[in-house]
Each structure stands twice: as C-alpha cells, then as structure tokens.
N, C-alpha and C positions, 0 to 999 in steps of 0.2 A: 558090280562096279564095271564101268566101261574101260576098255584098254586106254592107257594113258601115254599118248605122245604129248606134245605141248598143245593144249586144247582150248585155251581161251584167248580170243583176240579182243584186246581193249583198244578201241579207236577213240582217242580223246580229241574231239573236234568241237570248237565253239562251246566248250564247257559241258559237253554231253558225252557220257560213256555209253556206247552202244553194245548190246549183247545180242548176237544173232539169234533169231527166232528158230525154234525147232520146227520140224516138218508140220505142215498144217494138220490139225486134228489131234496132235500129241497132247496127252493129258498132263496137267501140272501136278507134280507130286505134292502130297499134302504135308509131309514132315520136313523140318528145316534142313537136316543133313542132305536129303534128296534134292532139295531146292538148291543148296550150295553146290552139290555135285553137278546139277544141271548147268549152273552158271559157269562152272569150271570146265565143262566138257561139251558145251554147245557148239563149239567151233573146232574144226579138225586141226588147225595149226595157227599159231600166233606169230607175230612179227618179232624177230630178234635183231637188235641193232649192234653192230660192231662186236659181235661175240658175247655181249653182255645180256643176260636174261632180262626181259622186261618185267615190270611189276606183275603182269598177268602170269608169266611163268612162275615167278616166285610164289604168288598166291596159290596157284594151282598145285605146286609142289607142297606147300605148307598144308593146305587143306587135305590133300591126299594122304599125307603122313598121319593125320589125325582122323581119318575116316570121315572127313567132311563135317565134323562136329563144329558147331559155332563156338566162338570164344566169348563174345561180348553181349550176347543176347540169349534168352531162353524163350519158351513159348508164351511168356507173359510180356515180353519186350526187353528193354535194356536191363541187364542184371547188375549185381553189385560191382563186378569187375568192369563192366562197361561204364558205370558211373565213375569209378576210379580213373578210368582212362580219360573221360571227359574232364574231370577235375585237373588232370595233368595238362590237357590241352589249354584249359582256362588259365593255367599258370605260365603259359608260354611267354607272356609279357615280361616275366621276371628275367627271361633270357633275351629280351629285346626282340621277340618274335610276335607276330600278330595272331592271337587266338582264332580270329575269324577265318584264317586260312586253313585251320584244321577242324574247328568246331562247326557243325552244321547249323544253319539258321533254323530256328525253331518255329518259323511261321509257315513253312511249306512242307510238303510231305514227300517221302520216297515215292516215286512214280514209276511203277512197272506198268506200262501202258497195256490196258486190257482190251486189245484189239487184235486184228489179224496182222497188223504191222509189227515190226521188230520191237520187242520189249525195250524200253529205254529207262535207264537209271540216270536221273538228272542230278548233276552235282554242281556246286559253284564253279565259276569260271576258273578258279585256281586248281581245279581237279583234285580237291582235297577230299571232302566227305559230303555225302548227300544230307539233306535235312532229316532229322530224326523227330518224328511227331511224338513228343513226350508228354505224358501227364502223370502226376503222382498216383501211385497205387495206394500208398499209405503215407508213411512219413518220408516221402521224397525219393523212393526208389522208382526207377523209370518204368513206364509201360507205354505201349503204343496207344495213341489216342484214336478214338473213333472205332468203327466196326470193321475196318478194312485190314486188320492185322493178319494178312495171309502169310503162309510159310515163305512165299517168294519175297514178300516185302521184308520180312525178318531176316531172311538170308542175305538180301541185298544190303541191309543195314550192317550186318556183321562184316561183309566183304568191304564195304565202304569205310568202316572204321579201321580196318587193317590197312587199307590204302592210305588213309590219313596218318596212321602211325608210321608207315614207311616214309611218307613225305616229311613228317616232323623229325624223324630220326636223321634223315639226310640233311635237313635244314639246320638243325641244332648242332650236329656233329661236324659237318664239313662245309657249311655255308650255303647260302642260296644263290650266290653269284660267282662261284669260283671260276666259271668259264669266261664270263664277260667282264669280271672285275679284277683281272690278274695283274694290273698295275705295271705294265711294261716288262713283265718278266714271266717266269714259268712257275705257276702254282700247281703242284702235283695234287690231283684229286685223291683225298683219303680213301683207302679201301674200306668198304663197308659190307658186312654180311647181312643182307636184308632177310634172308631166310632165318638166320640166327636171331635177328631182332624179333621177328614174329614168334619164333619158338620160345625164346626166353620170356617174352611178354606173356605168352599163353601159360607158361609154367610158373610165373611169378606169383607169390602170395600177395604182393602189393604192387599192382600195375603202375600206380602213380609214382611210387618210389623208383620203379624200374625205368620209367620214362625220364625221370629226373637224372638218372645215372647215365643217360646217353650224352649229356653235355660234356664238353671238354673239362678236364680237371687241372690244366696247367695254371700257374699263378697269374699269368696275364689275363686269361679269361675270367678267372674267379675274381680278380681285382676289379675288372671292368664291370662285372655283374654287380658288385657291391657299390661301385660308383653310380651305376644306373639307378639303383634304389635310393641312394643318398640325394642325387640331384633331382630325381622325380619328386622326392619329399620337399626339397627346397622350392621347386616350381609350383607344387600344389599349395604351398603356403604363401604364394605370391611372388616368388623369386627374390631378387635383390634390387636395391635402389640404383638408379643411374647417378653416377658422379658427374655433376655439371661440367660443361666445357669451361675453359678459362686458362690463365697462366699456369705454369708448372707449380705443383704443390711440393714444397721442400721442407725438410726438418727445420723446426724452429718457427715456422710461419703460424699465423693465426688467420684462418680463413673459414667462412661459413661452410664451404664445400667439404671441409674435413669431417664434419658430422656425418655426411652421407658416406664418405670414404670409410669411416670407422664401422658403420653398420654393414657396409658391403664386405669388408674384411672379416667381420665377426661371423657373417652367415656362412662363410666357407672355412671357418676355423683357422684363419690366418692371424686373427687378433682375438685374444681372450676378452670376454665381456668386461667392460670397464667398471672400475669401482665408482661408488657414489661420490659425487663432488668433482670428478675429473672434468676439466674444461673440454667439451666435445669439439670445439672449433680449433683446438690447439694441436698442431702437428708435432707431437712429443716423441720421445724415444720409443715408446711402445708402438706407436703408429709407424715409425720408421722401420722398426724391425719386422712388423707385419707386412709392410710394403716389400721389403727385401725377400721375405718368405714367398709372397705372392709372385714376385718377379722370378724367383728361382724356379718355382714349379710351373712357370709359363714360358720358360726358355728366354727370358729377358735379362739384360744386364742388371744385376742386383745392386743398384746404386742407392736405393731408398728414396728416389725422386719420382714423382708421378708426372712423367712427361707424356707426349702424344701416344707412344706405343703402349705404355703401361695403362694409360687412361682407356685406350681402345680395348685392351684385354679385360680391364675391369668391367667395361660396359657391354661385353658380349652377353646377350640374354641367356637365362638359365635353359630355356628351350633349345637354343642353339648348342649349348654344351651337351644337352641330352642327345641331340642328333649326332654330335661328334662322338659321343660314347657308343651309340648304336652302330655307327659306321665301323668303329674299331673293334667292337664285339664281332662283327662279321669278319674282319680281317683275322682276328685271333683264331677263328674256326679253321682257317686255312693252314695253320701251323701243324706240323706232324704231331702225332700222338706222343711219340718219344722224341724229345728234343736232343737227347744225348746226355752224357755225363763224362767229362765236362762238355760244354758247348759254347760257341761264340755267337753272340747276337749283336747285330748292327742295326740300330734304329736310325734310318735316314732322316726322318723328320726331326729327330732330337740331336742329330750330329754326334751320336755317342755309340761307343762299343763297350760291351761288357762280356767277361768270361764268367760263366756260372758253373759252379762245381758243387754237387751235393746240395743243391737248392740255395746256395749262397753266392754272392758276387765275390769272385776271387780277384778280379782285376777290372778296372773301369778307366776309360779314357775318351778324349774327344777325337772326332774324325772329321775329315773334309770329304764331301760327297760331290756328285755330279752337278754341274751347272744346270740352269733351268732348261736349256736346249740340249743338254747331254745327260738326261736324268738316269740315275743309277736304278737298275731294275730290282724287283723283289723276287727272291728265290731262295731255296735252301740247297746246300751242297755239303762237302766235307773237305777240310784242309788236309791235303795229303803230303805236301812237302814244303819246305822253306828254302828259299834261295838267298844266299849271302853274296854280297857284292854283285848284284844282278846287272845284266845288260838290259838296256831298254830298247826293244825293237819298236821303233816309232810307228804307230798306226799310219797307214797310207793317207788317210784323210788329214791327219795332222801334218804329215810330211809335205803334202801338196799345198795345203792352205797356209801353213805357218813357216815352213823351212824353204820351200822352193823360191818364194820371192827374194829371200836373202841370198840364195845361191845365184840368182840372176844378177844381182847387184855386185856380189863379191863371192866368187867360187870358194874362197878360203874361209868364209864366214863361220862354217860349222866346226872348224877345227878348234876354235876357242872353247867350244862346249863339249869337246871330246866326242864328237859325232862322226862316225865313219860312213862312207857311201859304199854300198855293196851291190854287185851285179846280181842278176837272177840266180847265178850259180854260186854265190857267196864270196866271190873274189872282191878284194878292196879296189875301189875305183878312184883314180886321181881326179879330183873335182875340176882341175884346170884343163883336163883333156876332154871335157864335155862341153858341147855348145848348148848351154842352158836355155838359150832363146828358143830352141826347138823342142824343149821339154815342157809338157803341160799336164793338166789333170787327166787327159785322155791318153797321153803317152808319157808314162813315168816308169821306165823299166828298171827301177832301182829300189833298194831297201836302205833305210837309214837306221843306224844302230849306235846308241850312245854307250860308250864303254863304262865299266865300273869305275867308281870314284866318288869323291865328295860332291861333285856337281851333278851326278846322275839324278835324273828326275825321280827315280824310284828310291833314292837314298841308298842305304846299305842292306836293307832286308826286304824281301818280297814273300808274301804268304800265298801259296797257290792252291786253288781248288778248281781245276779245269772245268770250264762251263761254256755254253754256247755264246755268252755275251762278252767273253774275254775280260771279265771283271776279276780283280784280285785286290788284296790288301797290301799296302806297301808303306815304307818309310818315305820321308820327303826332306829335302834341304830347306823348304819354305816353311820354317817353323812359326813365323809370325801369324800365319792364318789361323792357327789354333786359338788365338786370343779373341777372335771375332765371335760374336754371338750367333750370327748366321754364317755357316761354313759350307757354301755350295760353290766351289771354285774349280773342281776337277773336270776331266774329260769323261768321267763316268766311274773310274776306279776309286777306291777308298783309301785315303791317306790316314795313317794312324799316328797318334801322338806319342805313344810309348812302344815303339817297335821292339826294343831290346827286352823289355819286361814281358811282352807278348810272346816273343820267341822262346824266352827262358821257360815260361809256363807251359807252352805247347810241347816243348822238347823234354819236359820233366820225366816222361815215361820212356824216352829214347836213351838207351844206355850210352854213357860217355859224353852226354851233351849238357854239361853244367855251364854256368855263366862264364867261368874263366875260359872255357874252350870257345864259346861263342865270341867272346871279345877277341881272342887270338885269331880266329878265322877272319873276322872283320878287319883286323889290323893287317893281316897278310895281304888283303886287297884282291886276291884272286877269286874268281867266280866259283861258287860251290853250292850244290843242291843237297839237302839232307831230307830223307824221307822220314816221316813220323812213324813211330812204332805202331801207332793206332791212329787212323785219321780222326780228326775232331770235327763234328758237325758245325756248320756255320749257317746262320739264318739271317738273311738280309730282309728286314721288315720295314714297314712304313706305318708307324703308329703315331697318330696325332693326339691320342688320349690313352692314359694308362694310370694304374695306381702304383706308386712307389712303395718299397718295403715298409716305410714308416706310415703307410695308410693314407698318404696325401694324394689328391688328384693332380695329375700332371697333364698339361695341355701344351700343344705346339701348333704353330702356324702351319697351314696346308701349303707347304712350299711348292709342291709340284701340281697343285690343284687336283689331287687324286680323290680327296673327300667328295668334291662335287660330282666327279665322274661316278664314284661308287654309289652315291645317293641316287643318281639318275638310274643306275643299273638296278638298284633295289626297288625303286618306284616302278620301273618297267616290269620287273619280276612280279610285283604285286598286282599290276594290271593284267 
C-alpha cells in the first residue's frame, strides 16, 4: 500500500469527475481493490475547503480502512448489496427527492477513457453517480453489460455509488438548499458524519433499510411524508373538481355548484360520503360542517360560507398542493435532530405558537408576526430568561420614522406614552431643551425608552433568547389583533396571545416561580429578569403545509412569498 496523505483530487467541472492519470506506461492493476487503491492514491493531495474534508478525502479514508475492498460490486458486476442500494435510491421519491439525482442512467456506460489522456469518469451533471451498464445475470441481479467489464470500470462503479450515497444522505437528512433557502434567517447546517454513513452502510445487512433510516424522524417530517403519498394518490386519480365561480355559497341554499363542492370536500376527507337519496345540490348541515373543517385546516375564518377566499383555496389544484408539501419537506429537514423537551415552536405562516412536551402539545396560542416589509426570520435558539414589566428600548429605525415627526410637532408628545428620551450615556433628556428641527435620521444622538406599564408595547412579559436579529416573544396591549385570521402586524418580533400561561409553563422547573409569584411580580410593576433553570429551545419556522395530530392536512397562504423563493432554489439545485 502506498503512503496515505490525502491522495485523491476530485474536480467536479461541467458534470465530469477527473482522476489524474498515472505516469505514462504504468500498468493497470487487474484486481478491483488495486484499481480502487489507484483511484484513491493517484493524486498527491486533494483540495480541502474551510477545514471540512471533501468527499474525496472521506472516500479515501473509507476505502483505506477496508483495504480498498469494494462494497457494492464484485467481479461479476453489481452485487446484491448494490441492488439493495439502488432500490433505496429508487424510493427517494417517497421523501420528495428525485431518484434520477442518485440513480445512474442505464443507457450509457461508465467511461474510463482508454487513451493517453487523463482517465475520465463521466457522471450526470448533478455529480451523483455514473451510469451503470446493467444486464440481468439470472433472476435480476446486476451484471456489467458487454465485454468491457474491467477492474477499473468496476472500481469506478463502486466509488460512484458511494458518492451517490453521500449525496443522498446529505439531501435527505439536512436538505438540498440549506444555504440558499434560509428564509431571512440563520439555518444551522446539521452535522453529518459522512465516513460514518459509508461505514454503517457497508456493515448493514440491509442497505435499503439503512438508507431509509437516514431521513428525519420528527413528527413534522413524518407527517409531511404521509401527506405527500396521500396527495399524490389523489392527483393520480385525477385530482378534485373545480367548484365554479359565482355568488357565495351559504347554508340552506340550493345551487347546482354544491354538487361539485360536495365531491371536492369528500376527496380530502372533509365530508363523509353522502348517503343515497341526499339532495346533492342542497347546502345542508353536513356540507356546512365540512366547509368549516376545510376552512379551519386552511387558516380561514371558519364561518361555513364559501366566499372568495374559501373558493380560491378549494380550487388550488392537487399538483400545487403536492408542490407545497415538497417545499415544506425541504424546510423540515433544516430542523435540528433534537428539538428539545420541552420546546417552543412558532409557525410564522400559521400565526401560531405551541409548546411541545414529551411529544404532546402542552400549550397552544395565536401569535402576531412581522409585517410583509418586516418579515420575521427563521431560526432556532433557546429561551434563557423572562423579563417581567419590561422596558421597551425602541429601535432606532422606529424612533426616527415614527416618533421623531411627533417630537418636531410637540416635544411633549411622547410623555403620554411613557416614553423617555435618553442621551448616549443614558441620562434622561428634557425634550423641550432640544431643537428637534436639527435632528434627523442622519443625526439622532438619542435613545427612546418606554417605561414599564400597561401601555408598554411589550406588555407585561418578554421572553428572551438573545440572537442576531433582536427577535423575541412578548405580551402586547393590542389584544384585538389576535382575532384576525391574518396576523402580520409587528415590526418583526412575535406577540403572544397567552403570555402568563407561557411564563408559568416555562418557569415550572425554576424553583419558587409558581403562578401566584408571577402575578405578584407583575402587580409590583418593577422591572425584573428571571433566568430559567434550564433554557428551553425555541424554533421559529415557516411551514405552509403540515399534518396536524389528527392526521388532517394543514395548508396556509405563503404570506412572505418564501415558497416561491424556495421552489426556485430547488429548481436551480436540480439544474
């Protein structure tokens, strides 16, 4: 064996992996392990980016530890383990992935150029796997077609399948677009052990089952995977009918369009199949309840009336819903492997927060999120402390845009809102001693701070998880906004409907902080911060499709137009 620094340079350019040619006249070794060793050691050094080993380094280390023995082929071609791996790749569609990005096309051959130029292993533009020229030996086990089944070709096949496995593992486990599709926030790339993936795959008695185990196992991902199968079946059967345009459909009406409405609702299990003899054009109680169910799981006001918004949601094609599910499968791969116990999850697209403990929803509430031009970002962090009777340090952008014009007209305008003006060193400034006509967005040497109290914009409680975006959860005096079906009204932070209940739950493991004490601290009115005994993970997500615990599909409008952005990123990745 040759000495082993990092020895294989894989240059992926225009869909071609180049392996440097050995010195002129060097003989090609006739056995497969020697051919694999040649591929792994033909180049003195490989490229390493940002301290992370490339696939070349991983493969070289993997093959060295197994004395360059192949995994997926033998001297007759693709072995049973290789067949099992290909079956796993063919099942990628079940996880919303494209099998062609991992399966080699069967119409062309692995090409190790037999010339004096550098041998070239040609792979699809996706840099997944080369073509495997397969033909059945007997009852379907793979063999290399034709007479050119050299050791080099077989070795290249084994290496390429391991490359495809690494790519599949990364795609299914942590997503294909985590860098480009991070949705205005910080999506941490999951840690993956590529050498461990290859080693475990090689040791597994059932490679197909091992590959299946690489997918996330959290309830969000599993639910979306089930929805994908369900809606693909609906689409394959022809989808659902379009409910014709027209006046609102309301309970008690008789309208020919109600027949189409009934069928549409039945196909998505919102309405049980009707009994014989029921008047299909009658908007009866059963239809009303089905419409309410449909509205509820689509984030609409559940009034039982088919108005413009409900009609538009009913008539979204099944294929569009499938695309929506695929986009959210990708998002769910970005979530940490361990969400925590308990954990807080805020779904921006649904305007909802839930606390999950031991797999069950312990608390659920409505939230208000950022406006369209102040979109709340997606990220994960941990709530470390709660602040009662908080101050609101007004962001400079808000101070300049919203408060400064009032100060110019009336220097005392902010006192009614209990807002103080502070100098750069924290001293309180008399607003009447400032010539506000000389203050502007380029020259604003002050801080504005709203004191604790009933009118404080943050309400009585603030939940802190320090982050680069200055996003936090908080109470609000503007309670009426929680009654809206679309709740995007904040400057980016998240207003919670039930702050007292949330504080009580999060402080349950912190000694001495029962509900009565929380109430007393709030009544006292003084600012106080309380550290949690154990920080609680919080995940700010943007899911426009998911499966609820009762097994129903949930869909929401793409408020921030992030679905379209992610679809474009996925399409670009595929190209």
